[in-house]
C-alpha positions as semicolon CSV with decimal commas, in nm:
position;residue;x (nm);y (nm);z (nm)
1;M;0,992;7,311;7,167
2;R;0,965;7,057;7,443
3;F;0,767;7,201;7,734
4;Q;0,903;7,222;8,087
5;A;0,741;7,035;8,374
6;S;0,475;7,200;8,587
7;G;0,593;7,378;8,899
8;R;0,875;7,593;8,764
9;V;0,882;7,964;8,847
10;V;0,844;8,192;8,546
11;L;0,858;8,567;8,490
12;P;0,659;8,784;8,246
13;G;0,783;8,713;7,894
14;D;0,931;8,370;7,972
15;K;0,854;8,115;7,698
16;L;0,628;7,834;7,815
17;C;0,569;7,633;7,496
18;V;0,423;7,677;7,146
19;V;0,052;7,677;7,059
20;E;0,083;7,341;6,884
21;E;0,161;7,188;7,224
22;F;-0,054;7,384;7,472
23;M;-0,307;7,665;7,442
24;P;-0,270;7,955;7,689
25;V;-0,530;8,033;7,953
26;S;-0,488;8,252;8,262
27;G;-0,148;8,413;8,310
28;A;-0,025;8,326;7,961
29;K;-0,069;8,444;7,603
30;A;0,021;8,339;7,249
31;L;0,247;8,556;7,032
32;K;0,223;8,601;6,656
33;N;0,511;8,359;6,603
34;G;0,322;8,084;6,785
35;A;0,518;8,100;7,108
36;V;0,327;8,099;7,437
37;V;0,472;8,325;7,707
38;A;0,392;8,410;8,067
39;T;0,219;8,741;8,138
40;V;0,270;8,732;8,516
41;A;0,533;8,610;8,759
42;G;0,422;8,277;8,896
43;I;0,419;7,897;8,873
44;A;0,373;7,738;8,529
45;E;0,102;7,470;8,522
46;Y;0,048;7,235;8,227
47;D;-0,274;7,037;8,177
48;I;-0,155;6,738;7,975
49;K;-0,505;6,601;7,903
50;K;-0,660;6,928;7,786
51;H;-0,336;7,069;7,638
52;L;-0,367;7,393;7,831
53;V;-0,100;7,601;8,003
54;S;-0,151;7,863;8,272
55;V;0,056;8,059;8,521
56;K;-0,055;8,077;8,882
57;P;0,056;8,416;9,022
58;L;0,303;8,403;9,305
59;E;0,174;8,514;9,641
60;S;0,462;8,725;9,761
61;S;0,485;8,799;10,130
62;I;0,513;9,168;10,046
63;K;0,453;9,421;9,776
64;I;0,778;9,609;9,732
65;R;0,704;9,979;9,700
66;P;0,875;10,280;9,543
67;G;1,125;10,422;9,790
68;D;1,206;10,085;9,949
69;L;1,570;9,993;10,005
70;V;1,658;9,658;9,846
71;L;1,952;9,420;9,831
72;C;2,013;9,277;9,485
73;Q;2,246;9,053;9,290
74;V;2,333;9,137;8,929
75;R;2,215;8,862;8,695
76;E;2,278;9,011;8,349
77;V;2,449;9,319;8,202
78;Q;2,309;9,466;7,879
79;D;2,393;9,780;7,680
80;R;2,156;10,008;7,871
81;L;2,014;9,781;8,139
82;I;2,151;9,590;8,434
83;I;1,916;9,306;8,530
84;C;1,910;9,211;8,899
85;D;1,738;8,972;9,137
86;I;1,597;9,135;9,450
87;L;1,713;8,920;9,741
88;A;1,583;9,124;10,035
89;A;1,410;9,450;10,118
90;A;1,475;9,648;10,434
91;D;1,198;9,592;10,689
92;Y;1,032;9,321;10,481
93;K;1,083;8,953;10,408
94;V;1,103;8,859;10,041
95;K;1,015;8,496;9,971
96;T;1,049;8,528;9,594
97;N;1,342;8,672;9,401
98;W;1,181;8,958;9,211
99;T;1,338;9,090;8,891
100;A;1,460;9,449;8,873
101;A;1,655;9,670;8,634
102;V;1,906;9,951;8,680
103;L;1,931;10,192;8,387
104;H;2,269;10,321;8,270
105;R;2,374;10,542;7,980
106;G;2,593;10,304;7,783
107;G;2,971;10,306;7,797
108;T;3,145;10,083;8,049
109;P;2,889;9,905;8,272
110;I;2,912;10,008;8,637
111;F;2,845;9,653;8,760
112;T;2,928;9,300;8,652
113;V;2,740;8,972;8,688
114;G;2,742;8,852;9,048
115;D;2,786;9,195;9,211
116;I;2,583;9,253;9,527
117;I;2,426;9,600;9,529
118;V;2,210;9,812;9,757
119;A;1,956;10,014;9,560
120;R;1,631;10,204;9,598
121;V;1,309;10,121;9,413
122;L;1,187;10,390;9,173
123;D;0,877;10,225;9,029
124;E;0,724;9,895;8,922
125;Y;0,553;9,768;8,608
126;S;0,411;9,417;8,566
127;G;0,628;9,281;8,845
128;I;0,953;9,431;8,712
129;Y;1,109;9,697;8,935
130;T;1,321;9,992;8,824
131;L;1,602;10,074;9,065
132;T;1,849;10,354;9,124
133;V;2,193;10,344;9,284
134;K;2,221;10,722;9,296
135;G;2,203;10,855;9,648
136;R;2,372;10,831;9,983
137;G;2,427;10,476;10,103
138;L;2,351;10,322;9,763
139;G;2,583;10,132;9,532
140;V;2,782;9,811;9,526
141;F;2,834;9,621;9,852
142;Q;3,052;9,348;9,706
143;A;3,192;9,357;9,354
144;F;3,368;9,091;9,152
145;C;3,632;9,101;8,881
146;D;3,476;9,059;8,537
147;I;3,783;8,865;8,422
148;C;3,859;8,610;8,693
149;G;3,554;8,642;8,922
150;A;3,755;8,719;9,237
151;P;3,603;8,960;9,495
152;L;3,737;9,314;9,460
153;T;3,919;9,496;9,741
154;P;3,879;9,874;9,799
155;R;4,202;10,070;9,742
156;D;4,230;10,451;9,724
157;R;3,866;10,507;9,621
158;T;3,892;10,234;9,357
159;L;3,846;9,858;9,356
160;L;4,139;9,624;9,298
161;C;4,146;9,260;9,195
162;L;4,425;9,107;9,401
163;R;4,435;8,807;9,169
164;C;4,482;8,970;8,827
165;R;4,571;9,323;8,951
166;R;4,302;9,495;8,748
167;R;4,171;9,820;8,897
168;Y;3,812;9,950;8,869
169;S;3,724;10,313;8,924
170;N;3,367;10,344;8,788
171;R;3,164;10,149;9,042
172;P;2,964;10,345;9,301
173;L;3,046;10,203;9,644
174;V;2,838;10,198;9,960
175;P;3,024;10,344;10,264
176;Y;3,010;10,000;10,430
177;Y;3,157;9,809;10,132
178;G;3,228;9,450;10,227
179;K;3,122;9,496;10,591
180;V;2,893;9,200;10,645
181;N;2,789;9,303;10,997
182;T;2,650;9,632;10,868
183;L;2,461;9,455;10,594
184;L;2,318;9,205;10,840
185;K;2,185;9,490;11,055
186;M;1,998;9,619;10,750
187;F;1,883;9,293;10,592
188;G;2,019;9,009;10,810
189;G;1,704;8,846;10,937
190;L;1,538;8,900;10,603
191;L;1,783;8,727;10,370
192;S;1,654;8,407;10,215
193;P;1,820;8,095;10,354
194;E;1,909;7,993;9,998
195;G;2,111;8,310;9,940
196;G;2,229;8,392;10,291
197;G;2,595;8,336;10,362
198;L;2,710;8,287;10,003
199;L;2,637;8,633;9,871
200;W;2,983;8,782;9,922
201;R;3,199;8,488;9,829
202;S;3,394;8,457;9,506
203;R;3,207;8,309;9,212
């Protein structure tokens, strides 16, 4: 493979190169197939002269802890996992988008890519957080249609896509669904400027 330039942010398991190109040092390791992957979340650094690659751990402004309330955006939906980016944590400022996962028991996924959810941290392993959306005040804050990408509107305890008229009944909703002012009171001053005002717009 052709290696990426130094300075990119990587997560544990991200492929950095192959051993024929660069040998791993701190924050990286070689797999049996010859691929070199990151072992920590951080900044990839390539030494062109010595043909070495390392990952400098990110210095987050906080250490998110079990029990913390977090605001997330769904990045990927798998059979039993929903992968999210943590955008903000109540009472803390998050400079780096941490990766988290919500477990679900198969069947129809309760979220789709792009959804904004409020969850609680259960635990953490190697920089990956496990979340739950079970509990009062937890669930989706802004959902999107998985067909056309339009924001969904609450109707009779369900969510309706006004564009394609599809109705969703399986998504757990927060009591303040779509109410930006309420969300800002919880996370407002803590949202990253990159994410900020675009979180609840149509994709």
